N, C-alpha and C positions, 0 to 999 in steps of 0.2 A: 770742119768749120760749122756745119749745120748743128752738130751736137754741141759744140761749144757755144754756138749762138743760142741754142735752146737752153743750155745750162745757165747762161748769163740771164736769159729772160726769166728763168725759174727763180734765180736768186733775187731778181728784182721783185718778183711777186712776193717772195718770202719776206724780204725786207719791208715791203709795204704792210704785210700782215703783222709783222712784229711791231711796227710803228703804230698801226691802227688798232690792234686788238689789245685786250686786257692782258696784263702780265701773267695771269693764271693760266692762259691758254697758250703761252709761248712754248711750253714743253713739247707738245705734239709737233709744232712747226719746226723746232730745232731737231727733233728726232728724225724728221723726214730728210733733213740735210745729211745726217750721218748714215741714214739708211740708203741714200742714193749711191751714186758712183763713187768709187774710191778716189780719194784726193779731192772730192767735191767740197769738202769742208774747208780745205785750204783756199780754194778759189773763192768760197763764200766769205772766209775771213778777210781775204784781200778786198773783196767787194765791200764788206762791212767797214773795213778801215777806210776805204775810199769814201764811203757814205758818211762816216764820222768826220772826216776831214772836210767834206763838203759842208756839212752842217756847222762845223766850227767856223768856216769862212763866212757863212751866212750870219752866224751869231756875232762874229766880229764886225761885219758890216752893219748889223743891226745896232750894235753897241756904239759904233762910231757915229752912226746917224743920230742916236738918242743921247750922246754923251753930255751935251750941254744941258739938256733937260735933266739928266741925272745929276749933274753938278748943282743945278738950281734946286733940284729936289733935296739933295743932301744939305744944301745951305738952309733951305726952309725947314728941313727936319731938325737941324741943329737948333734953329730958333725955337721950333716947337718943343725940343727937349728941355730947354731952359724953362719954358713956360710949364711944361709937364712936371718938371721937378718942383717948381713952385706950387703948381696945383696939387701935386702929391703930398706936399707938406700940409697944405690946407685940408686935403681929404683925410690924411692921417689924423690931424688934430680933430677934424669933425667926427671921424670914426671913433676916436677915443672918447670924445664927449658923448657921442651917441651910445657907445657901449656902457659908459658910466650911467647915462640917463636910463638905458633899457634893462640894466641888470635887475632892478626890482620888478619891472614888468615881466621879464623872463621868468623870474622866480615865481611870481603869481600865476603866470601862464602855466608853468609846470605843475603848480599846485592844482590849478583848475583841471588840467589834463588828468592828473592823478585822481582827483575827485570824480571826474567823469568816468574814468575807468572803474573806480570803486563802485560808483552808482550803477554802471552797467553790469558789473559782476554781482552786485547785490540783487538787482532785478532778476538776473539769471538764476541766482541762488534761491530767491523767493519763489520763482516759478518752479524750480526743481523741487524745492521743499514742499510746495503745494501738492506735488505728486507723491512725495515720500511720507508726508505727515500721516495719512490714513494707515499706511503700513506700520509706521513707527508707533502710532497710537495702538494699533492692533497688537503689535509685539509687546508693547508696554502692558496692555491689558492682559495678554497671555501670561506675562511674568507675574502680574498681580494675582491672576486666577490660579497659577501654579502655587504661589505662596499661600493663598487662601484655600487651596485644595478644591477649587471649583472646576474639576477636570472636565465635567460634561460640557462646559461652555467653551473650552479651549479648542476643541476639535474643529471649530468652524473656520478659523483664521488661516487661509491658505493663499490669498491673493497678494503677491509681492511685485515690486518693480525690479525686474531682474537685471537691468543694466548697471546697477550700482553694486559696488563690492560688498557693502554692508548687507545689502539685500541677499546677495549670494551666500554670505556667511549665515544669515538668518535662515535662508532656504535650506542650506546644508544641515542646520540644526533641527529643522522641523521633523524629519523622520525619527531622529533620536528622541525628540520631545514626544512624538506620537507613541513610540514604544514605551517611553517612561510613563506616559499617561495611562496606557493600556495596562502596564504592569502595576501601577498604583491602584487603578480602579479594580483590577483583578484581585489585588491584595485585599481591598475593601470588601469585595464579594466573598472572598474566602472567610474573612472575619464575620461577615453576615451569615454565611452558611454555618459557621461554628456557633454563632450566637443563636441562630434559629433553633438549633438542637436544644438549647437551654430554655428557649421561650415556647417551644412546641407544647410542653406540658401545661403551661399557663394558658396558652391559646386554646388547647383542647379542653381544659377544665372550664374555661369561660363558655365555650361553645356548648358543651354538654350541660352546663348549668342552665343556660338559656333554653336549651331543648327541654330540659326537665321542667322549667318554669312554664314553658309553652304547653307542655302536656298537662301539668297541674291546672293551669289557667283554663285550658279547654275543658277539663273535667268540671271545673267550677262553672264555666259557661253552660255546659250541658245541664248541670244541676239547677242553676238559676233559671235557665230557659224553661225547664220543666215546671218551675214555680211561677213563670210569667214575668220574671225580672228582665230589665233591659241591661245589656252588657255593652260596654265601650269596645271599640276595635282593639284587637290584640296586635302586638308587635310582630314583625316578620322575622324569620330566621336569617334573612339576608343582612340584617343589622343596619338597615337604612332608615328605620323608623324608631320611635321611642315607645316605651310601654306607658300606656295611659289606661289603666284598668280601674274600674270602680265596681266594687262588690257591695250589694245591698246587705247590710249587717242585720237589720231587723225591720219590722213593719213600720217603723217611724220614719223611714227614709234616710236615716243616717248613712253616710258613705265614707269609706276609707279609701282615699286615692293615693296611689303610689306612683311617683314619676321617677323612673329610673332609666338612665341612659344605657342603651345597649352597646356594649363594647364590641368592636369588631377586631379582626386580625390586624387591620391597619392601625387601630388605636393601640394595640399592644406591641406591635413590631414596626420598626423603622425599615421600610422597604426601599429607601432612597439609594442605598448602595446598588441594589439590583437595577433600579431605573437608570442611575448614572452609568453603570457599566454597560447596560444594554444600549443606551443612547450613544456612548462613546464608540463602542464596537460597531454600531450601525453606521455612524457618520464616517468612521475610518474604514468602512468597507469590509469589516471582518465579523459581521453579525453571526454568520453560521458557526464560526469557531466558538463564539460565546455561548450560543444556544446548545451546541453539543456538549460543551464543558458543564454548563449548568445542569442539563438533563442527566448527564453521567453522574455528577456529584449527588444529585437528589435521589437517583436510583440507589446509590450506595447508602445514603442516609436512610432511605426507606427500609432497606434490608436490616440496618442497625436498629431502627425503631421497632421493627417486627420481631426482634429477638427478645423473648421474655426472660425474666429472672428465674433462676432455678427454683426458688421457693415462692413463686408468685401465687400458687394455689393455697398458701397457708393463711393469707389474710385478704380481706376485700380491698385493702389499700393497694396491694400488689396488682390486682386486676385494674383498679381505677387508674393507677399511674400508667399502666400499659395502654389502656384505652385513651387516656388523655394525650399521650404522645402521638398515637396514631391519628386521632382526630385533629390535633394541632398540625400535624404534617399535611394532611389533606385539605384542611382549611386554608393553610398558606398556599398550597398549590392551586386551590380554587381561586384565591385572590390573585395570584400571579396570572392565572389563565385569563381572567377578565380584565386585568389592569395593564397587561403588557402587549396584547395583540400579537400573539404568535411566539412568545418566548417558550411557552408550553402550549400544546394543543389538546383538544378534547380527547383525541386518540391517545396521546401520551398519558394523560391522567387516567383514562380508562384502563390502559395497559397496566399502569402502576396499581390501580385499585384492584383489578382482577388478580394480579400477583399477590397483593397484600391480603385480599379476601381469602384466597386459598390458604395462605400461611396462617392467618388469624383463626380460621376454622380448625385447622390442624392443631394449633396451639391450644385453643379452648377445649377441643375434644380431648386432648391428652391431659391437660391440667385439671379439667373438671372431673375426670375419672379418678383423680387422686383424692378428691374432697369427700369427706364423710359427714360433714356438718350441713344439715339441710338449711340452716339459716344462712350460711355462707353461700350455698348454691342459689338460694333465693335472691340474695343480694347480687350475685353474679348475673342472674337472669335480669334483674332490674337494670344493672349496668349495661348488659347487652342490648336491652330494649332502648335505653337512652342513647347508647352508642349508635345503634341502627337508625333511630329517629334523627339524630344529629346529622349523620352523613347523608341520610335520605333528603334532609332539608337542603343540602348542598348539591343535590342532583346525582348522588352515587346510588346504584342499585343495591338493595340490601336483602332481597328475598332469601338468599342463601343463609343469611344470619338467622332469619326467623325459622327456616328449616332446621338449622342447628339447634334452635331452642327446643325443638321437639326431642332431640337427643338429650339435651340438658334436662328436659322435663323428666325423661325416663330415669336419668341419674338422680334427679331431685326426689322422685318417687322412691327410688331404691334407698336413698338416705333416710327418707321419712319412714319407710317400712322398717329399716334397722332401728331407728329411734323408737318407733312405737312398739317394736318387739321388746325392747328393754322396758318400756312403760308397762306393757301387758304383763311381762314376767314379774315386774315389781308389784303390780296390783295383785296378781295371783299369789305372790309370796306373802303379802301382808293380809290376805283374806283369811278370816277365821272359819269360813265355810259353815256358817250358821245363819239361820234366817235373821233378817234385819229387825231388831226390836225398835218399836216406836212407842214413846211414852205419851205424846200429846198430838193434838191436831196439827200444830205447827211443824213438828218433826215429820209427820206423815206428808204434809204438803211439800216440805222441803225435798223429801225423797221423790215424790211424784213429779216435782218440777224438773228433776234431773233425769228421770226415767219414766216413760209412758206406761205406768202400771195401772191397770183397771181390773178389779175383781170385786164383784158385788158382795160375795160372801165375806171377804176380808173387810170391806167397807162397813158392813153391818156390825162387825165385832166392836166391842167396847175397848177403850184404851185402858191399860197398855195392851198392845197386840204385836204380832210378828208378821212381817211380810215374807212370803215363801222363799224369795231369792236372797242370796248373801250380798254383802256390801260390794263385791267386785262387779256385780251386774250394772248398777248405775254408773260406776266408775268406767267400765268398759264402754258403755253406751256414750258417755260424755267424751271419752277419748276418741271414739270413732268420729264424732262430730268435730272434735278439734282437728283430727286428721283431714277431714273434708275441708275445713276452713284453710288449713295449711296448704292443701293441694290446690284450692281455689286461688290462693295468693299467687301461685305460679301461672295459672291460666289467665290471670288478668293481664291486660296490655299486650296480648299476643296478636291483636287484630283478628280474632276469631269470632265466629258467630256464637250465639247462646247455645245453639244445638251442639256445636263442637265442644264447647266448654262443658256442657252437661254430660256429653259422652265421655270426655276425659275424666270428669269427676267420678262418674259411675265406674269406669274401668279401674281407676286407681283405688276406689273404695272396695271394689271386688277383689283386687289384689291384697288389700289389707285384710279382708275377711277370709278369703279362701287360702291365702298363703301364710301371712304373718300370724293372724289370730288363730287360725286352724293349727299351725305348727306349735304355737304356744300352748294351746289346749291339749294337743296330742302329747307334748312333752310333759305337761302338768299331770295328765292322767297316768303316765308311765312312772312318775316319781315314786320312790319307795315309801315316803312318809305320807302319801295320800292313801288313806284307808277307805273302808266301805262307806263310812258316814260322809267323808269328803266327796267320794265318787257320786253318792246319791245327790248331794248338794250341787255338784257340777252338772249332773243331768238336769236337775231342776233349773239351774241357771241358764243352760243352753236352750232350754225350752222357752224361757222368757226372752232371751236375746233373739231367738228365731222369730218370735212374735213381734219383736220391736223392729224387724227389718223394714216393714212397710212404713214405719214412721221415719226411718232413715231415707227411704225413697221420697217421701213427702218433704223431708228437710232439703234434699237436693233440688227437688222441683221448686220449692219456694225460693231457693237461691238463684236458680237459673231462669225461672219462669218458662221452663220447657215442660210441656205435659208428658207424663209417662206414656200416653197413648200415641205420641209422635212416632212416625215411622222410623225404624232403625234405632229407637232408643234402647240403650243397653239396660238390662235388668240386673238387679243385685243378686248375687249368687250366695248370699249369706245363709239362705235356707239349707242348702246342701252342706255348707260348712258346719253349721250347728247340728245338723242331723248326723254327719260323719263323726263329729266329736261325741255326740250322745251315744252313737253306736259303739264307739271305741270305749267310752266310759262304762257302758253296759257290759261289753265284753270283759273289761277289766274287773267289773264287779263279780262276774261269774268266775273269773280266774282267781280273784282274791278270796272269794267264798270257798272255792275248792281248796285253795292253799290253807285256809283256816281249818277246813274240815280235815285236811291231811295232817295238820299240826296236832289236832285233837286225837286222831286215830293213832298217831305215833306214840301217844301216851298209853295206848291200850296194853294191858298186861294180863292176857288170858293164861290160865293154868289148863293147858289143853289135855292134860291127863287126869283132871279132877273126876272124882267118882260121881259127884252130883253137884248141881248148881247151888248158888248162895240163896236163891229165892228172890233176889232183887237185881235190877239192872246195874251194869258197870258204872262206876263213878265218872270215867272219862266221857262216856256216852251221854250221861245226864248233863254234864257241863257243856257238851257240844250242842245238845238240844236247847239248853237255856240260851246259849250264845245265838243260835239261829232264831230263837223266838224273839229276843230283844232286837236282833238285826232286822228282822222282817217287820217289826213295829215301825222302824225308821223308814222302811221301804214303802209304807202306805202313802208317802208324799210323792212317790215317783209317778210320772205320767204314764198313761197307756197301760200296757201289760208287762212293763218292765219288772214289776215286783213279782208277778206270777211266774214269768220266765226265770227269774233269779231263784225263786223258791223251788220250782221244778228242777232246774239245773242242779241246785244244791242237794235235793233229795236223790236225784239220779246218781250224782257223784258219790254220795254217802253210800248208797246201795251197792254201787260198783266197787267202792273201796272195801266194804265189808266182805263182799264176795271174793275179792282178790286176797283179802287177809285169810279167809277160810281155805282158799285153794292154793295158798302159797306153797311153792315146791319145796322150800326149806322146812316147811312144817311136815313132819314125817308121820305123826300119829295124833289122833283126835279121839277123845273118849265121848261116850254118850252124855256124860255130865257136862262136858264142855259144850256139846251141841245144845243142851238144854239152857246153859247160861247164855250162849250166843243167841238163842231163840228169845230169851227175855229182852235182850238189847234190841233185837229187830222189832219186837212188839212195841217197845217205847218209840222207835222210829215211826211205826205205823200209827201209834196214838198221836204223835206230833203231826203227821200228815193229815190225819182225820180231824184235827182240832182247828183247821182252817187258819193257819198262821198268816196267810195272805188272802184277803177276800177276792172272790171272783172265780174260784174253781167250781166246776160243776160236778156234783156227785163225788165219787171216789177217784177222781182223776189223779190227785196227788199220791194216793196210796198205791196206785199202780206202779210208781217208781220202785217199790219194794216187792213186786209180784214175783220176780225171779227168785229172790231169797226166800220168800214165804213158801212157795211151792216146793223148793228144795228142802227146806227145814221140815215142812210137813211130811214130806216123803220119808225122811229119816226118823222123825219123831213117831210117826204112826207105823212105820216100817211096812208101808203099803206097796211092796214091790210087785205083787201080782197085778194090782190095778194099773200101776205105771206101765208094766210090760204089756198088759193086755190092751190098754187104750193108747199105746204110743202111736203117734202119727194121726190120731183122730182129732178133728177140730174141737170136739166136746170133751177132750181128755182133761181130767182133773189136774194133771201135772204137765200141762201143755208147754209151759215155759222152762221145764227142766231138761237141760241138754244131757244126753247119755254120757258124753265125755265128762261133764261136770259131776254127774252122779257117780261115775266110775272113779274119778279122782278122789272124791271124798270117801267113797266106800273103801278104797285102797288104804287111806289113812286110818280107817277104823279096823281093818283086817290085819292085825299084827299079833300072831300067836306067841311071839316071844315075850310079850308083856303079861304079867299076871292080871292086871286090871283090864285087860282087853275084853271087850264084851263077848268075843267069840269063844274065849275060854269058858265062860259061863254057859254059852250055848252047847259047847262040847260036853260039859258036865251034865247039863240038863237034858239035851236032846241032840244027839249026834246027827239026826236026820236034818235038823235045821242047818247044820254046818254044810251038809251037802246041798241044801237049798241055796245057801249064800254063794257057794261055789258056782251053782247053776246061774244065779243072778249076775255074778261077775262075768261068767262066760257070755251070757246073753247081752250084757251091756257092752262088752268088748265087740261082740258081733255087730251090735247097732253102730258103735263108733266106727268100726271098720267099714260097714256098709255106707256110712255117711261120707267117709274119706274117699271111698272108691267112686 
């Protein structure tokens, strides 16, 4: 019962909860019913049905209580319904009229709303466009600049409004545009680099011409300054000023002014591609790539510029083009160095210059060695000087080039020496080797103006007269001076002191005299067609040229203004040159005289077995003596003791030749008649020697040349063997110069018993005792010969 009671109480509570709570919470309450005891839901359903019936009774009671009021309400409601239907009709009619009346207002209201929306959208659009306009303008400008190829200005436009799609598209295009701009600018740079190769020659030509004008102008300044004239300022090599030079033309004050604009590399070459490309790569953050490319390409171009043409040494134009290209290259680099702030550095240009300088020196050293024309070498030197001055004006060191000029100077001197060797040979070839005839005073002054000749004896003579030297002497002297002038031309503009120039001139002149002229003289003396007369004239010529050397020294001194007494001043060695040539000519005279004597002796035709002499000297010998006599008359003009030496040498050679003829081993027999004839010839030789063919001999000095022959012949002619053998070896011997071997050899030729005409056959017939005496003489002579040999 208690459980049932509790169950009933619980059901009451659940019913109250169901009635009082929200329907959403009924689920848990109902679940508790089913989760409780079995069959509890049936009792709950019964309880619920009872509760429903209870409520229905209450509702019925309530309805019964309010029924009359409900009926009254229904009645009233029916009345209201009729009124409502009537009112509804009125409302519908009113609504219709209102709709008809408000249709236009609604349309206008919708239009206003649409306009307001459009206005709001426009305001928003304007606001957004205000943000986009700078970007659009920038992009539009970028397109214009692309079309106009103003690439350097394009690279700045990077700021975009990224939230818009068109901006994103533009932003996506920017890298491509940047690369396109870089490619285009790089293409322009390549065109520039190709173009600059063509313009380098013109740039270099202009720069070198300005440097040459600068040098010429400075020379004019120096000359005018020495005369006290005022000079206007000179333009600078930097090309940033103009030339305004006024040179005083005469003492009246007239001036010739020349205003000439100095062209620079910037005037001749458009550098804008370099500037643009450098600017673009810098802004785009890729400057290093550009710098490396530019420097690499310029290094390649430098190597190409430094390659000379194969035939460059043949003309000065070849050298000029070579120098112009190099100067143009480095003038451009110097301009880039100062105009671009870092595209190239001083270290880079110095590296290029050092590389180029080594190559240039090697090229010039090689090509100049091929050149044999001194005029071309001189022009090359002038080009090198201008080339060096030009680059020095741009700050490049050029000392090595001036050092090279000393090597080129040696080459120049060698070409000069070769040229003057031809000149000297031509002069000697055309010389008549006769004293210079002068008919009038004017002719005499003309010769003296060309050659410093001073001789009081000659000056006292009346016209016409002859000068002792031949025409080659003034010509040689003049050509030596011309050589000095030519050598001086190279020494100019080398930035050397007067002392150094003086030293160079003297050294080169020494080479001309001691090597070139000396060689030409030596070759001349050895030529077959140069006879004794010519040799005599050559000796006279060298004497006068030797005396003229001091005038050549004065000539060099006047040119350089360096005193010969200056320490370390080189002296001229011409004295030794002409002395050596003179000695060679003298030796050649002696040789040729001996050759002539030999030629005459070869004509001798003695009859060695003749019974007795003809009573007169041989014809060949008289011709020889006449030749010697006429020759020695020419020798009177020779200086010093040359004539005496030549005459003594000729007599000694004649005596020796006659002795050799007499003692010739092929000559087997000699008669006394032949000895007598030979004695007549020797007497003529002695008469010639005593006639003083050349003045200056003392006593019988010249006759002593024949003393050996004289004593030998006297011994045989007198047959004075007892005296010879008795006095042999005594200083006072009458036959001191007769050698026993010589006497024995001749005696053997005369001792031939097989010949009828031999003198010994007569001795045997007349006195056989004499034969025994001869045999005794032969034995004694042999004994003397053997004693000398032992």
